[in-house]
Chimera marker file (.cmm) of the C-alpha trace (Angstrom):
<marker_set name="trace">
<marker id="1" x="-207.902" y="-60.833" z="-215.155" r="1" g="1" b="0" radius="0.5"/>
<marker id="2" x="-209.376" y="-57.505" z="-216.203" r="1" g="1" b="0" radius="0.5"/>
<marker id="3" x="-212.890" y="-58.984" z="-215.972" r="1" g="1" b="0" radius="0.5"/>
<marker id="4" x="-212.727" y="-59.291" z="-212.193" r="1" g="1" b="0" radius="0.5"/>
<marker id="5" x="-214.254" y="-56.548" z="-210.045" r="1" g="1" b="0" radius="0.5"/>
<marker id="6" x="-211.483" y="-55.051" z="-207.950" r="1" g="1" b="0" radius="0.5"/>
<marker id="7" x="-208.697" y="-55.812" z="-210.416" r="1" g="1" b="0" radius="0.5"/>
<marker id="8" x="-205.929" y="-58.127" z="-209.210" r="1" g="1" b="0" radius="0.5"/>
<marker id="9" x="-207.276" y="-58.276" z="-205.644" r="1" g="1" b="0" radius="0.5"/>
<marker id="10" x="-210.691" y="-59.329" z="-206.961" r="1" g="1" b="0" radius="0.5"/>
<marker id="11" x="-209.022" y="-61.909" z="-209.181" r="1" g="1" b="0" radius="0.5"/>
<marker id="12" x="-207.166" y="-63.384" z="-206.182" r="1" g="1" b="0" radius="0.5"/>
<marker id="13" x="-210.355" y="-63.602" z="-204.124" r="1" g="1" b="0" radius="0.5"/>
<marker id="14" x="-212.157" y="-65.438" z="-206.935" r="1" g="1" b="0" radius="0.5"/>
<marker id="15" x="-209.154" y="-67.713" z="-207.599" r="1" g="1" b="0" radius="0.5"/>
<marker id="16" x="-208.808" y="-68.710" z="-203.938" r="1" g="1" b="0" radius="0.5"/>
<marker id="17" x="-212.573" y="-69.175" z="-203.619" r="1" g="1" b="0" radius="0.5"/>
<marker id="18" x="-212.471" y="-71.415" z="-206.696" r="1" g="1" b="0" radius="0.5"/>
<marker id="19" x="-209.731" y="-73.560" z="-205.157" r="1" g="1" b="0" radius="0.5"/>
<marker id="20" x="-211.804" y="-73.742" z="-201.962" r="1" g="1" b="0" radius="0.5"/>
<marker id="21" x="-215.004" y="-74.772" z="-203.768" r="1" g="1" b="0" radius="0.5"/>
<marker id="22" x="-213.283" y="-77.426" z="-205.886" r="1" g="1" b="0" radius="0.5"/>
<marker id="23" x="-211.382" y="-78.819" z="-202.881" r="1" g="1" b="0" radius="0.5"/>
<marker id="24" x="-214.560" y="-78.833" z="-200.795" r="1" g="1" b="0" radius="0.5"/>
<marker id="25" x="-216.501" y="-80.738" z="-203.451" r="1" g="1" b="0" radius="0.5"/>
<marker id="26" x="-213.748" y="-83.286" z="-204.059" r="1" g="1" b="0" radius="0.5"/>
<marker id="27" x="-213.151" y="-83.821" z="-200.336" r="1" g="1" b="0" radius="0.5"/>
<marker id="28" x="-216.883" y="-84.279" z="-199.744" r="1" g="1" b="0" radius="0.5"/>
<marker id="29" x="-217.523" y="-86.648" z="-202.624" r="1" g="1" b="0" radius="0.5"/>
<marker id="30" x="-214.345" y="-88.734" z="-202.482" r="1" g="1" b="0" radius="0.5"/>
<marker id="31" x="-213.724" y="-88.934" z="-198.723" r="1" g="1" b="0" radius="0.5"/>
<marker id="32" x="-216.740" y="-87.459" z="-196.908" r="1" g="1" b="0" radius="0.5"/>
<marker id="33" x="-214.349" y="-84.798" z="-195.576" r="1" g="1" b="0" radius="0.5"/>
<marker id="34" x="-215.439" y="-81.547" z="-197.221" r="1" g="1" b="0" radius="0.5"/>
<marker id="35" x="-213.586" y="-79.280" z="-194.789" r="1" g="1" b="0" radius="0.5"/>
<marker id="36" x="-210.307" y="-81.128" z="-195.231" r="1" g="1" b="0" radius="0.5"/>
<marker id="37" x="-210.706" y="-80.939" z="-199.004" r="1" g="1" b="0" radius="0.5"/>
<marker id="38" x="-211.286" y="-77.199" z="-198.743" r="1" g="1" b="0" radius="0.5"/>
<marker id="39" x="-208.134" y="-76.775" z="-196.627" r="1" g="1" b="0" radius="0.5"/>
<marker id="40" x="-206.144" y="-78.809" z="-199.133" r="1" g="1" b="0" radius="0.5"/>
<marker id="41" x="-207.606" y="-76.791" z="-201.985" r="1" g="1" b="0" radius="0.5"/>
<marker id="42" x="-206.316" y="-73.491" z="-200.628" r="1" g="1" b="0" radius="0.5"/>
<marker id="43" x="-203.212" y="-74.593" z="-198.688" r="1" g="1" b="0" radius="0.5"/>
<marker id="44" x="-200.754" y="-73.981" z="-201.531" r="1" g="1" b="0" radius="0.5"/>
<marker id="45" x="-201.760" y="-70.316" z="-201.593" r="1" g="1" b="0" radius="0.5"/>
<marker id="46" x="-200.445" y="-69.790" z="-198.063" r="1" g="1" b="0" radius="0.5"/>
<marker id="47" x="-197.466" y="-68.321" z="-199.915" r="1" g="1" b="0" radius="0.5"/>
<marker id="48" x="-199.588" y="-65.241" z="-200.646" r="1" g="1" b="0" radius="0.5"/>
<marker id="49" x="-199.197" y="-64.363" z="-196.953" r="1" g="1" b="0" radius="0.5"/>
<marker id="50" x="-195.394" y="-64.215" z="-197.217" r="1" g="1" b="0" radius="0.5"/>
<marker id="51" x="-194.040" y="-60.700" z="-197.840" r="1" g="1" b="0" radius="0.5"/>
<marker id="52" x="-192.745" y="-60.324" z="-201.399" r="1" g="1" b="0" radius="0.5"/>
<marker id="53" x="-189.306" y="-59.257" z="-200.174" r="1" g="1" b="0" radius="0.5"/>
<marker id="54" x="-188.608" y="-62.688" z="-198.662" r="1" g="1" b="0" radius="0.5"/>
<marker id="55" x="-187.925" y="-64.145" z="-202.107" r="1" g="1" b="0" radius="0.5"/>
<marker id="56" x="-187.312" y="-67.707" z="-203.315" r="1" g="1" b="0" radius="0.5"/>
<marker id="57" x="-188.545" y="-70.271" z="-202.533" r="1" g="1" b="0" radius="0.5"/>
<marker id="58" x="-191.348" y="-68.547" z="-200.604" r="1" g="1" b="0" radius="0.5"/>
<marker id="59" x="-192.726" y="-66.546" z="-203.507" r="1" g="1" b="0" radius="0.5"/>
<marker id="60" x="-196.181" y="-67.168" z="-204.935" r="1" g="1" b="0" radius="0.5"/>
<marker id="61" x="-196.053" y="-70.316" z="-207.031" r="1" g="1" b="0" radius="0.5"/>
<marker id="62" x="-192.855" y="-71.321" z="-205.316" r="1" g="1" b="0" radius="0.5"/>
<marker id="63" x="-192.225" y="-74.296" z="-203.051" r="1" g="1" b="0" radius="0.5"/>
<marker id="64" x="-195.853" y="-74.503" z="-201.882" r="1" g="1" b="0" radius="0.5"/>
<marker id="65" x="-196.961" y="-75.320" z="-205.427" r="1" g="1" b="0" radius="0.5"/>
<marker id="66" x="-194.886" y="-78.493" z="-205.763" r="1" g="1" b="0" radius="0.5"/>
<marker id="67" x="-195.107" y="-82.187" z="-205.019" r="1" g="1" b="0" radius="0.5"/>
<marker id="68" x="-192.952" y="-81.890" z="-201.882" r="1" g="1" b="0" radius="0.5"/>
<marker id="69" x="-195.467" y="-79.479" z="-200.295" r="1" g="1" b="0" radius="0.5"/>
<marker id="70" x="-198.319" y="-81.757" z="-201.413" r="1" g="1" b="0" radius="0.5"/>
<marker id="71" x="-196.648" y="-84.612" z="-199.549" r="1" g="1" b="0" radius="0.5"/>
<marker id="72" x="-196.119" y="-82.527" z="-196.415" r="1" g="1" b="0" radius="0.5"/>
<marker id="73" x="-199.741" y="-81.325" z="-196.381" r="1" g="1" b="0" radius="0.5"/>
<marker id="74" x="-201.049" y="-84.851" z="-196.896" r="1" g="1" b="0" radius="0.5"/>
<marker id="75" x="-198.784" y="-86.187" z="-194.127" r="1" g="1" b="0" radius="0.5"/>
<marker id="76" x="-200.103" y="-83.520" z="-191.752" r="1" g="1" b="0" radius="0.5"/>
<marker id="77" x="-203.636" y="-84.587" z="-192.676" r="1" g="1" b="0" radius="0.5"/>
<marker id="78" x="-202.701" y="-88.188" z="-191.924" r="1" g="1" b="0" radius="0.5"/>
<marker id="79" x="-202.369" y="-87.240" z="-188.262" r="1" g="1" b="0" radius="0.5"/>
<marker id="80" x="-206.166" y="-86.801" z="-188.355" r="1" g="1" b="0" radius="0.5"/>
<marker id="81" x="-206.867" y="-90.034" z="-190.218" r="1" g="1" b="0" radius="0.5"/>
<marker id="82" x="-206.598" y="-91.611" z="-193.643" r="1" g="1" b="0" radius="0.5"/>
<marker id="83" x="-209.801" y="-90.081" z="-195.000" r="1" g="1" b="0" radius="0.5"/>
<marker id="84" x="-208.697" y="-86.620" z="-193.880" r="1" g="1" b="0" radius="0.5"/>
<marker id="85" x="-205.292" y="-87.124" z="-195.492" r="1" g="1" b="0" radius="0.5"/>
<marker id="86" x="-206.968" y="-88.251" z="-198.697" r="1" g="1" b="0" radius="0.5"/>
<marker id="87" x="-209.244" y="-85.214" z="-198.736" r="1" g="1" b="0" radius="0.5"/>
<marker id="88" x="-206.352" y="-82.829" z="-198.064" r="1" g="1" b="0" radius="0.5"/>
<marker id="89" x="-204.328" y="-84.542" z="-200.781" r="1" g="1" b="0" radius="0.5"/>
<marker id="90" x="-207.087" y="-84.458" z="-203.398" r="1" g="1" b="0" radius="0.5"/>
<marker id="91" x="-207.855" y="-80.822" z="-202.598" r="1" g="1" b="0" radius="0.5"/>
<marker id="92" x="-204.169" y="-79.893" z="-202.857" r="1" g="1" b="0" radius="0.5"/>
<marker id="93" x="-203.843" y="-81.802" z="-206.146" r="1" g="1" b="0" radius="0.5"/>
<marker id="94" x="-206.838" y="-79.914" z="-207.521" r="1" g="1" b="0" radius="0.5"/>
<marker id="95" x="-205.113" y="-76.593" z="-206.867" r="1" g="1" b="0" radius="0.5"/>
<marker id="96" x="-201.913" y="-77.742" z="-208.543" r="1" g="1" b="0" radius="0.5"/>
<marker id="97" x="-203.863" y="-79.030" z="-211.555" r="1" g="1" b="0" radius="0.5"/>
<marker id="98" x="-205.891" y="-75.839" z="-211.938" r="1" g="1" b="0" radius="0.5"/>
<marker id="99" x="-202.795" y="-73.669" z="-211.592" r="1" g="1" b="0" radius="0.5"/>
<marker id="100" x="-200.928" y="-75.860" z="-214.087" r="1" g="1" b="0" radius="0.5"/>
<marker id="101" x="-203.394" y="-74.714" z="-216.759" r="1" g="1" b="0" radius="0.5"/>
<marker id="102" x="-202.373" y="-71.068" z="-216.330" r="1" g="1" b="0" radius="0.5"/>
<marker id="103" x="-199.564" y="-69.482" z="-218.359" r="1" g="1" b="0" radius="0.5"/>
<marker id="104" x="-197.242" y="-69.518" z="-215.312" r="1" g="1" b="0" radius="0.5"/>
<marker id="105" x="-197.718" y="-73.214" z="-214.553" r="1" g="1" b="0" radius="0.5"/>
<marker id="106" x="-196.437" y="-74.750" z="-211.313" r="1" g="1" b="0" radius="0.5"/>
<marker id="107" x="-192.976" y="-75.745" z="-210.067" r="1" g="1" b="0" radius="0.5"/>
<marker id="108" x="-193.797" y="-79.410" z="-209.438" r="1" g="1" b="0" radius="0.5"/>
<marker id="109" x="-190.248" y="-80.315" z="-208.440" r="1" g="1" b="0" radius="0.5"/>
<marker id="110" x="-189.610" y="-77.338" z="-206.152" r="1" g="1" b="0" radius="0.5"/>
<marker id="111" x="-187.449" y="-76.936" z="-204.077" r="1" g="1" b="0" radius="0.5"/>
<marker id="112" x="-185.130" y="-79.185" z="-206.124" r="1" g="1" b="0" radius="0.5"/>
<marker id="113" x="-185.914" y="-77.616" z="-209.507" r="1" g="1" b="0" radius="0.5"/>
<marker id="114" x="-187.546" y="-74.212" z="-210.067" r="1" g="1" b="0" radius="0.5"/>
<marker id="115" x="-188.812" y="-75.036" z="-213.575" r="1" g="1" b="0" radius="0.5"/>
<marker id="116" x="-192.536" y="-74.430" z="-213.946" r="1" g="1" b="0" radius="0.5"/>
<marker id="117" x="-194.613" y="-77.085" z="-215.674" r="1" g="1" b="0" radius="0.5"/>
<marker id="118" x="-197.947" y="-76.417" z="-217.298" r="1" g="1" b="0" radius="0.5"/>
<marker id="119" x="-200.589" y="-77.706" z="-219.623" r="1" g="1" b="0" radius="0.5"/>
<marker id="120" x="-202.158" y="-75.696" z="-222.419" r="1" g="1" b="0" radius="0.5"/>
<marker id="121" x="-205.803" y="-76.502" z="-221.764" r="1" g="1" b="0" radius="0.5"/>
<marker id="122" x="-207.004" y="-73.959" z="-224.311" r="1" g="1" b="0" radius="0.5"/>
<marker id="123" x="-208.710" y="-71.962" z="-221.568" r="1" g="1" b="0" radius="0.5"/>
<marker id="124" x="-206.596" y="-70.800" z="-218.632" r="1" g="1" b="0" radius="0.5"/>
<marker id="125" x="-207.472" y="-72.289" z="-215.255" r="1" g="1" b="0" radius="0.5"/>
<marker id="126" x="-208.467" y="-68.942" z="-213.783" r="1" g="1" b="0" radius="0.5"/>
<marker id="127" x="-210.170" y="-67.414" z="-216.798" r="1" g="1" b="0" radius="0.5"/>
<marker id="128" x="-213.825" y="-66.465" z="-216.416" r="1" g="1" b="0" radius="0.5"/>
<marker id="129" x="-215.121" y="-69.436" z="-218.489" r="1" g="1" b="0" radius="0.5"/>
<marker id="130" x="-212.894" y="-71.933" z="-216.657" r="1" g="1" b="0" radius="0.5"/>
<marker id="131" x="-213.838" y="-70.490" z="-213.262" r="1" g="1" b="0" radius="0.5"/>
<marker id="132" x="-217.543" y="-70.745" z="-214.055" r="1" g="1" b="0" radius="0.5"/>
<marker id="133" x="-217.081" y="-74.301" z="-215.309" r="1" g="1" b="0" radius="0.5"/>
<marker id="134" x="-215.245" y="-75.308" z="-212.118" r="1" g="1" b="0" radius="0.5"/>
<marker id="135" x="-217.940" y="-73.786" z="-209.885" r="1" g="1" b="0" radius="0.5"/>
<marker id="136" x="-220.794" y="-75.393" z="-211.834" r="1" g="1" b="0" radius="0.5"/>
<marker id="137" x="-219.034" y="-78.772" z="-211.926" r="1" g="1" b="0" radius="0.5"/>
<marker id="138" x="-218.322" y="-78.620" z="-208.180" r="1" g="1" b="0" radius="0.5"/>
<marker id="139" x="-221.938" y="-77.726" z="-207.434" r="1" g="1" b="0" radius="0.5"/>
<marker id="140" x="-223.073" y="-80.578" z="-209.677" r="1" g="1" b="0" radius="0.5"/>
<marker id="141" x="-220.812" y="-83.053" z="-207.871" r="1" g="1" b="0" radius="0.5"/>
<marker id="142" x="-222.189" y="-81.949" z="-204.514" r="1" g="1" b="0" radius="0.5"/>
<marker id="143" x="-225.781" y="-82.186" z="-205.738" r="1" g="1" b="0" radius="0.5"/>
<marker id="144" x="-225.253" y="-85.670" z="-207.178" r="1" g="1" b="0" radius="0.5"/>
<marker id="145" x="-223.445" y="-86.777" z="-204.005" r="1" g="1" b="0" radius="0.5"/>
<marker id="146" x="-226.307" y="-85.448" z="-201.875" r="1" g="1" b="0" radius="0.5"/>
<marker id="147" x="-228.910" y="-87.266" z="-203.951" r="1" g="1" b="0" radius="0.5"/>
<marker id="148" x="-226.921" y="-90.506" z="-203.799" r="1" g="1" b="0" radius="0.5"/>
<marker id="149" x="-226.637" y="-90.116" z="-200.019" r="1" g="1" b="0" radius="0.5"/>
<marker id="150" x="-230.399" y="-89.622" z="-199.720" r="1" g="1" b="0" radius="0.5"/>
<marker id="151" x="-231.062" y="-92.735" z="-201.784" r="1" g="1" b="0" radius="0.5"/>
<marker id="152" x="-228.603" y="-94.758" z="-199.678" r="1" g="1" b="0" radius="0.5"/>
<marker id="153" x="-230.206" y="-93.586" z="-196.433" r="1" g="1" b="0" radius="0.5"/>
<marker id="154" x="-233.696" y="-94.557" z="-197.600" r="1" g="1" b="0" radius="0.5"/>
<marker id="155" x="-232.489" y="-98.023" z="-198.616" r="1" g="1" b="0" radius="0.5"/>
<marker id="156" x="-231.263" y="-98.903" z="-195.135" r="1" g="1" b="0" radius="0.5"/>
<link id1="1" id2="2" r="1" g="1" b="0" radius="0.2"/>
<link id1="2" id2="3" r="1" g="1" b="0" radius="0.2"/>
<link id1="3" id2="4" r="1" g="1" b="0" radius="0.2"/>
<link id1="4" id2="5" r="1" g="1" b="0" radius="0.2"/>
<link id1="5" id2="6" r="1" g="1" b="0" radius="0.2"/>
<link id1="6" id2="7" r="1" g="1" b="0" radius="0.2"/>
<link id1="7" id2="8" r="1" g="1" b="0" radius="0.2"/>
<link id1="8" id2="9" r="1" g="1" b="0" radius="0.2"/>
<link id1="9" id2="10" r="1" g="1" b="0" radius="0.2"/>
<link id1="10" id2="11" r="1" g="1" b="0" radius="0.2"/>
<link id1="11" id2="12" r="1" g="1" b="0" radius="0.2"/>
<link id1="12" id2="13" r="1" g="1" b="0" radius="0.2"/>
<link id1="13" id2="14" r="1" g="1" b="0" radius="0.2"/>
<link id1="14" id2="15" r="1" g="1" b="0" radius="0.2"/>
<link id1="15" id2="16" r="1" g="1" b="0" radius="0.2"/>
<link id1="16" id2="17" r="1" g="1" b="0" radius="0.2"/>
<link id1="17" id2="18" r="1" g="1" b="0" radius="0.2"/>
<link id1="18" id2="19" r="1" g="1" b="0" radius="0.2"/>
<link id1="19" id2="20" r="1" g="1" b="0" radius="0.2"/>
<link id1="20" id2="21" r="1" g="1" b="0" radius="0.2"/>
<link id1="21" id2="22" r="1" g="1" b="0" radius="0.2"/>
<link id1="22" id2="23" r="1" g="1" b="0" radius="0.2"/>
<link id1="23" id2="24" r="1" g="1" b="0" radius="0.2"/>
<link id1="24" id2="25" r="1" g="1" b="0" radius="0.2"/>
<link id1="25" id2="26" r="1" g="1" b="0" radius="0.2"/>
<link id1="26" id2="27" r="1" g="1" b="0" radius="0.2"/>
<link id1="27" id2="28" r="1" g="1" b="0" radius="0.2"/>
<link id1="28" id2="29" r="1" g="1" b="0" radius="0.2"/>
<link id1="29" id2="30" r="1" g="1" b="0" radius="0.2"/>
<link id1="30" id2="31" r="1" g="1" b="0" radius="0.2"/>
<link id1="31" id2="32" r="1" g="1" b="0" radius="0.2"/>
<link id1="32" id2="33" r="1" g="1" b="0" radius="0.2"/>
<link id1="33" id2="34" r="1" g="1" b="0" radius="0.2"/>
<link id1="34" id2="35" r="1" g="1" b="0" radius="0.2"/>
<link id1="35" id2="36" r="1" g="1" b="0" radius="0.2"/>
<link id1="36" id2="37" r="1" g="1" b="0" radius="0.2"/>
<link id1="37" id2="38" r="1" g="1" b="0" radius="0.2"/>
<link id1="38" id2="39" r="1" g="1" b="0" radius="0.2"/>
<link id1="39" id2="40" r="1" g="1" b="0" radius="0.2"/>
<link id1="40" id2="41" r="1" g="1" b="0" radius="0.2"/>
<link id1="41" id2="42" r="1" g="1" b="0" radius="0.2"/>
<link id1="42" id2="43" r="1" g="1" b="0" radius="0.2"/>
<link id1="43" id2="44" r="1" g="1" b="0" radius="0.2"/>
<link id1="44" id2="45" r="1" g="1" b="0" radius="0.2"/>
<link id1="45" id2="46" r="1" g="1" b="0" radius="0.2"/>
<link id1="46" id2="47" r="1" g="1" b="0" radius="0.2"/>
<link id1="47" id2="48" r="1" g="1" b="0" radius="0.2"/>
<link id1="48" id2="49" r="1" g="1" b="0" radius="0.2"/>
<link id1="49" id2="50" r="1" g="1" b="0" radius="0.2"/>
<link id1="50" id2="51" r="1" g="1" b="0" radius="0.2"/>
<link id1="51" id2="52" r="1" g="1" b="0" radius="0.2"/>
<link id1="52" id2="53" r="1" g="1" b="0" radius="0.2"/>
<link id1="53" id2="54" r="1" g="1" b="0" radius="0.2"/>
<link id1="54" id2="55" r="1" g="1" b="0" radius="0.2"/>
<link id1="55" id2="56" r="1" g="1" b="0" radius="0.2"/>
<link id1="56" id2="57" r="1" g="1" b="0" radius="0.2"/>
<link id1="57" id2="58" r="1" g="1" b="0" radius="0.2"/>
<link id1="58" id2="59" r="1" g="1" b="0" radius="0.2"/>
<link id1="59" id2="60" r="1" g="1" b="0" radius="0.2"/>
<link id1="60" id2="61" r="1" g="1" b="0" radius="0.2"/>
<link id1="61" id2="62" r="1" g="1" b="0" radius="0.2"/>
<link id1="62" id2="63" r="1" g="1" b="0" radius="0.2"/>
<link id1="63" id2="64" r="1" g="1" b="0" radius="0.2"/>
<link id1="64" id2="65" r="1" g="1" b="0" radius="0.2"/>
<link id1="65" id2="66" r="1" g="1" b="0" radius="0.2"/>
<link id1="66" id2="67" r="1" g="1" b="0" radius="0.2"/>
<link id1="67" id2="68" r="1" g="1" b="0" radius="0.2"/>
<link id1="68" id2="69" r="1" g="1" b="0" radius="0.2"/>
<link id1="69" id2="70" r="1" g="1" b="0" radius="0.2"/>
<link id1="70" id2="71" r="1" g="1" b="0" radius="0.2"/>
<link id1="71" id2="72" r="1" g="1" b="0" radius="0.2"/>
<link id1="72" id2="73" r="1" g="1" b="0" radius="0.2"/>
<link id1="73" id2="74" r="1" g="1" b="0" radius="0.2"/>
<link id1="74" id2="75" r="1" g="1" b="0" radius="0.2"/>
<link id1="75" id2="76" r="1" g="1" b="0" radius="0.2"/>
<link id1="76" id2="77" r="1" g="1" b="0" radius="0.2"/>
<link id1="77" id2="78" r="1" g="1" b="0" radius="0.2"/>
<link id1="78" id2="79" r="1" g="1" b="0" radius="0.2"/>
<link id1="79" id2="80" r="1" g="1" b="0" radius="0.2"/>
<link id1="80" id2="81" r="1" g="1" b="0" radius="0.2"/>
<link id1="81" id2="82" r="1" g="1" b="0" radius="0.2"/>
<link id1="82" id2="83" r="1" g="1" b="0" radius="0.2"/>
<link id1="83" id2="84" r="1" g="1" b="0" radius="0.2"/>
<link id1="84" id2="85" r="1" g="1" b="0" radius="0.2"/>
<link id1="85" id2="86" r="1" g="1" b="0" radius="0.2"/>
<link id1="86" id2="87" r="1" g="1" b="0" radius="0.2"/>
<link id1="87" id2="88" r="1" g="1" b="0" radius="0.2"/>
<link id1="88" id2="89" r="1" g="1" b="0" radius="0.2"/>
<link id1="89" id2="90" r="1" g="1" b="0" radius="0.2"/>
<link id1="90" id2="91" r="1" g="1" b="0" radius="0.2"/>
<link id1="91" id2="92" r="1" g="1" b="0" radius="0.2"/>
<link id1="92" id2="93" r="1" g="1" b="0" radius="0.2"/>
<link id1="93" id2="94" r="1" g="1" b="0" radius="0.2"/>
<link id1="94" id2="95" r="1" g="1" b="0" radius="0.2"/>
<link id1="95" id2="96" r="1" g="1" b="0" radius="0.2"/>
<link id1="96" id2="97" r="1" g="1" b="0" radius="0.2"/>
<link id1="97" id2="98" r="1" g="1" b="0" radius="0.2"/>
<link id1="98" id2="99" r="1" g="1" b="0" radius="0.2"/>
<link id1="99" id2="100" r="1" g="1" b="0" radius="0.2"/>
<link id1="100" id2="101" r="1" g="1" b="0" radius="0.2"/>
<link id1="101" id2="102" r="1" g="1" b="0" radius="0.2"/>
<link id1="102" id2="103" r="1" g="1" b="0" radius="0.2"/>
<link id1="103" id2="104" r="1" g="1" b="0" radius="0.2"/>
<link id1="104" id2="105" r="1" g="1" b="0" radius="0.2"/>
<link id1="105" id2="106" r="1" g="1" b="0" radius="0.2"/>
<link id1="106" id2="107" r="1" g="1" b="0" radius="0.2"/>
<link id1="107" id2="108" r="1" g="1" b="0" radius="0.2"/>
<link id1="108" id2="109" r="1" g="1" b="0" radius="0.2"/>
<link id1="109" id2="110" r="1" g="1" b="0" radius="0.2"/>
<link id1="110" id2="111" r="1" g="1" b="0" radius="0.2"/>
<link id1="111" id2="112" r="1" g="1" b="0" radius="0.2"/>
<link id1="112" id2="113" r="1" g="1" b="0" radius="0.2"/>
<link id1="113" id2="114" r="1" g="1" b="0" radius="0.2"/>
<link id1="114" id2="115" r="1" g="1" b="0" radius="0.2"/>
<link id1="115" id2="116" r="1" g="1" b="0" radius="0.2"/>
<link id1="116" id2="117" r="1" g="1" b="0" radius="0.2"/>
<link id1="117" id2="118" r="1" g="1" b="0" radius="0.2"/>
<link id1="118" id2="119" r="1" g="1" b="0" radius="0.2"/>
<link id1="119" id2="120" r="1" g="1" b="0" radius="0.2"/>
<link id1="120" id2="121" r="1" g="1" b="0" radius="0.2"/>
<link id1="121" id2="122" r="1" g="1" b="0" radius="0.2"/>
<link id1="122" id2="123" r="1" g="1" b="0" radius="0.2"/>
<link id1="123" id2="124" r="1" g="1" b="0" radius="0.2"/>
<link id1="124" id2="125" r="1" g="1" b="0" radius="0.2"/>
<link id1="125" id2="126" r="1" g="1" b="0" radius="0.2"/>
<link id1="126" id2="127" r="1" g="1" b="0" radius="0.2"/>
<link id1="127" id2="128" r="1" g="1" b="0" radius="0.2"/>
<link id1="128" id2="129" r="1" g="1" b="0" radius="0.2"/>
<link id1="129" id2="130" r="1" g="1" b="0" radius="0.2"/>
<link id1="130" id2="131" r="1" g="1" b="0" radius="0.2"/>
<link id1="131" id2="132" r="1" g="1" b="0" radius="0.2"/>
<link id1="132" id2="133" r="1" g="1" b="0" radius="0.2"/>
<link id1="133" id2="134" r="1" g="1" b="0" radius="0.2"/>
<link id1="134" id2="135" r="1" g="1" b="0" radius="0.2"/>
<link id1="135" id2="136" r="1" g="1" b="0" radius="0.2"/>
<link id1="136" id2="137" r="1" g="1" b="0" radius="0.2"/>
<link id1="137" id2="138" r="1" g="1" b="0" radius="0.2"/>
<link id1="138" id2="139" r="1" g="1" b="0" radius="0.2"/>
<link id1="139" id2="140" r="1" g="1" b="0" radius="0.2"/>
<link id1="140" id2="141" r="1" g="1" b="0" radius="0.2"/>
<link id1="141" id2="142" r="1" g="1" b="0" radius="0.2"/>
<link id1="142" id2="143" r="1" g="1" b="0" radius="0.2"/>
<link id1="143" id2="144" r="1" g="1" b="0" radius="0.2"/>
<link id1="144" id2="145" r="1" g="1" b="0" radius="0.2"/>
<link id1="145" id2="146" r="1" g="1" b="0" radius="0.2"/>
<link id1="146" id2="147" r="1" g="1" b="0" radius="0.2"/>
<link id1="147" id2="148" r="1" g="1" b="0" radius="0.2"/>
<link id1="148" id2="149" r="1" g="1" b="0" radius="0.2"/>
<link id1="149" id2="150" r="1" g="1" b="0" radius="0.2"/>
<link id1="150" id2="151" r="1" g="1" b="0" radius="0.2"/>
<link id1="151" id2="152" r="1" g="1" b="0" radius="0.2"/>
<link id1="152" id2="153" r="1" g="1" b="0" radius="0.2"/>
<link id1="153" id2="154" r="1" g="1" b="0" radius="0.2"/>
<link id1="154" id2="155" r="1" g="1" b="0" radius="0.2"/>
<link id1="155" id2="156" r="1" g="1" b="0" radius="0.2"/>
</marker_set>
């Protein structure tokens, strides 16, 4: 975290932007719903807006970082259509997967169980190398998707 300009606040800005970029790319490529993917990608971090004194389960990496919240967010997206729900869901999943590669992990079974689950990916999900890799991969997906769309449009 010490590599981020602005300390912890700078780290949070980059982390949330990373979730947004990854969600956007996945929503665009998988469901043609970039905006919904972006919303899904950052939705779990709504808990950062809750004052710290409120406590469990509304702390950061609390109930919003579990499968129950994923289901609720996807169901809300379903009100706007299946593709929107899919994009919200894939964006939300991307945040949970990225955060699962950090030392803290995520409480997948919250609010039933507060245990955090994680994966040792060798490089933490919000480290500088991982962040750069996620941004470059997302940009690559969008570029490939754009080129495929251009080819499809010229074939019809």
